[in-house]
N, C-alpha and C positions, 0 to 999 in steps of 0.2 A: 455846246450851249454856252452863251455868253450872257452874263447877268450884270447889269449896271443899275445904279441909282441915278436920279436926275443930274447929280453933280459929276457923274462920270466915273465913280468909284467902281472898280472891277471886283465883283464878288466871286465869280467862277468862270473858268474858260475851258471848254471841252471840245466839241466837234463843230462849232460855228453854225449850227443849224438854227438856233433861235436867239434872238436878241430880246432881253427882258429889261424893262425899266420899272423900278420900284418907286412909288410915291408913298412915303411913310409919314404918317401924322407926327407932328413934332414931339408929342409926349404920350405915346400909346401905352395903354395898360398891359399887364402881363397876359390878360385873356382877350385882348382886342382882336377883332377878326382880321384875317388876311384874305383879300379877294384876288384870285388869279383869273385874268380876263383874256378870253380868246376871241379874236376878231372874225368878221364875216369873210366869206370867200373873196379873195383878191384884194382885201383891204389891209393896209399896213397898220400895225399896232399903234403907231404914233398918232393916228387919226383919233384915237380914243383918249388922248391925254386929258382933255377937259373933264371927261367922265371919270377917269381914274383919280384925278386930283380932288374932284368934288366928293367922290365916294370915300376916299381915305379921310378927308376932312370931316364929313358928316358922321362917319362911323367911328371916328377916333382910332383908326387902325391903319392898315397898309393896303395898297392896291398895286397889283403887278400886271404889266402889259407884256404880252408875249406874241411875237410874230410866229405864225404858222410856218412850217417848212415850205420854202419856196416863195414866201411873201415878205414884203417889207424889206428889212435889212438882212434876211436870210440869204446865204450864199448858194443855197441849193436851188438854182433857177432852172426852170423847164427849158428855156431857150438855150441854155448852156449844156443841155444833155442830162440833167438830173432826172432820175426815174424813181418814183415812189408813189404810194397810194395812201388810202386811209390807214392801212395797217401800220406803217412806219410812224404815223402821227399819233394814233390812239394807243398803240402798244409800246412805243418807245419814247417819242418826244414828250408827250404830255405827262406820262408817269415819271419820267426823269426830271422834268421841270418841277412837278409837285414834290418829289423827293428833295430836290435842291432847296425849294422854298421852305419845306418843313425843317430842314437843317438850319436855315437862316433865322427862322422864327419858331424855335422849339416850344411846344405846348400851346401854340396859338390855334384857334379854330380856322380851318382853311375852307373857303367857299370857291367853287369853280364856277366862273361866270362866262357864259358863251353867247355871242350874238350871231344869229342866223346860222350859217354852217358851223360856226364856232360852238354853238349850242348842241348841234348834232354830234360833232366830234367830241365835245366834252362829255356828252352822255355815253358815247361808246368808250371813251377813256375811263369813265367811272367803273366799267366792268373790271378794269385792272386796278383801280385806285380808290374804290369806294371806302375801304376802312380808314383811309387817311383824310377823308373829307367830312366837313360838318354839314355840307349841303350843296345842292346844285341849283344854279340860277340861270334861267334861260330868258334871253331878251329878244323879242321879235324872231323867235326860232320855231321852226316846224319842219316836217319832212319835205323833201323836194318832190314828192309824189304828185304827178299832175292830176290825178283823180281826187286829190284832197282840195283842189281849187273849187270855187263856186261854179255851178253848172254853166253859167253864162260865159265864164272864162276858160272852162276846162279844155275846149277844143284848141284854143290858142296855146294854152300851156302844153298840151300834148304835141302840137306841131313844133313849138319851140324846143321842147325836150328832144324830139327826134332829130331836129336840125343840129342841136349842140352835140348830141351823141355821134352823128355822122361826121361832123367837122373834126371832133376830137379823135375819131377812129382813123380818119384818112390822112391827117397832117402829122408831122413829127411831134408837135405838141399843140395844145389847145391855145390859140391866140386870143385870149379873153380881153386883153387890153385893147386890141384892135377892134374886136366885136362889141365891146362895151358891156360885157357881162363876165364876172368871175375872175378876172385877171388871167395871166398866162399860167397854165397848169399842165403837168405831164399827162400823157395819155392814160396811164394806169389810174391816177386819181380821178380823172373824168369818167373812166369806166365804172369806178365805184360809185361816183355821183349819179351816173346815168342809170345804174342798176336800181338805186333807190328811187330815182325820178320815174322810172318806168313801172316798178313793181310795188313800191312802198316799203320794201324790206331792205335791211342792211346786210351787206356781205362785204367783208374786207378780203380782197384777193390776196392769197398767200397765207391766210390764217385758217387753222382748223377749228376755230371757235365759232359756235353758232351764236352770233351776236343777238339775234332775235330772242333766243332763250335766255341768254345771259342778261340782257336788258331787263327782262321780266323778273329776274332774281335780285336786282339791285334794291336795297332798302335804304333810301336817303330822304331827307326833307327836300322838296323841290319847289321852287318858285318860278312861275312862268309869267313874265311881264309882256303883254301883247298890245300892239298898237292897232287901234280901231281902223278898219278899212285898209289894212296893210296888204297891198297886192303881191308882195314878195313872200310874206309869211302869213297867209290868211288864217282865220280861225280854224278851219278844217285841217290845215296842215299842222297847226300847233296841237290840236286834239289828237291827231294820228300819232304824233311823236310822243305825247304824254301817255297815250294808251299803252305804249310799249313799256313804260315804267310802272307796271301794274303793282309792284310791291312797295312803291314809294308813297310818302305822304305829300300830296300835291296841292298847292294853292295857286289859283290863277287870278291875275289882276290885269285890268285894261287901262290904257292911258290914251290920250289924244295924240301925243307926239307934237311936233312942230306944225301946228295947223296952217301957218303961213306958207308952208311948202306943199308941193304936189304930193299925192299919196306915195308914189315911188320913192321920192326923196325922204319922206318921213321914216322909211325903213332904216335909214342911215343917220339922218340929221339929229336924232335924239342925242347922239353921242357928243355933239358939239353944244347942245343946249340940254344938259342932262338932269335938270332939277327933278322932273317928274319921276324918272327912272330911279334916281338916287333915293328919293323919298320912299318909293315902294320897297326898294331893297333894304334900306336901313330899318324901316318899321318891321318888316318881316324878320330880319336877322335879330332884332331886339326881342321880338316875340319868341323866336327859337331859343334865345339865350334864357329868357324867363322860364320857358318850358323845361329846359335842361336843368335849371337850378331847382325847380319844383321836383322833378323826377329824382334828382340827387338827394334832396332832403327826404323824400318818401322812402328811398332805399336805405338811407341812414337810419331812419326811425325803425324800419323793419329789422 
């Protein structure tokens, strides 16, 4: 793992799996939040720089951008023979990242923010890291399950899922950059994705953990920011993902996104024009902070 701030200062250097850029508010308070942001499938972390900068400024804290294994600046590329799946990301990479961030920002509340697949992987990683998190924030995120799509689109989603699953199974790696969906990914990761897309359930190949049961036991505050008419993460997909977090306190909010863009583009373009999402996140985090302060006072009185 390699961790940089925007000026290029090296914080840590380990296995070269993840590049992290930290946007730190100029004068953050001792309890200012830290947001660790996970990108969508096939998207480089650098794409989210406008969002991270705006979030750190608005919240008076820090925002961390992390490339998922095999994406962006990561050296673990599928086309170079890298073999991994969800398990390496959710049980190794993200917990290690969160531990490093906790060391850099001791005592600060850490929120895990995930866009699209980043939200799914962040939820799975919370199985391992929930005690160190102040909350989970999902942006335009839902399961990949084709049956969660609106009925009018369900058959198309089903055909697309089967086609992606077949391509990923037959070729040495999934050529998402060529096909225009998901970026280049190793076969095992796409097998994990396909399992969820076909069944609605999460299974991490190589793990003995029942992630469906483990997700049910996580107890965290969760914010879901959903984009109206998002064809990539429709309302049903978000509902299905949130239903797995049955022990969490969940708040759902909807935004319009960049209405000048086509619906498909809105799934991504909010990150370049992030004001709506930043406003929802900061208002929710401040409410969480006030609630925590009240609970602390009540416990002190008792």
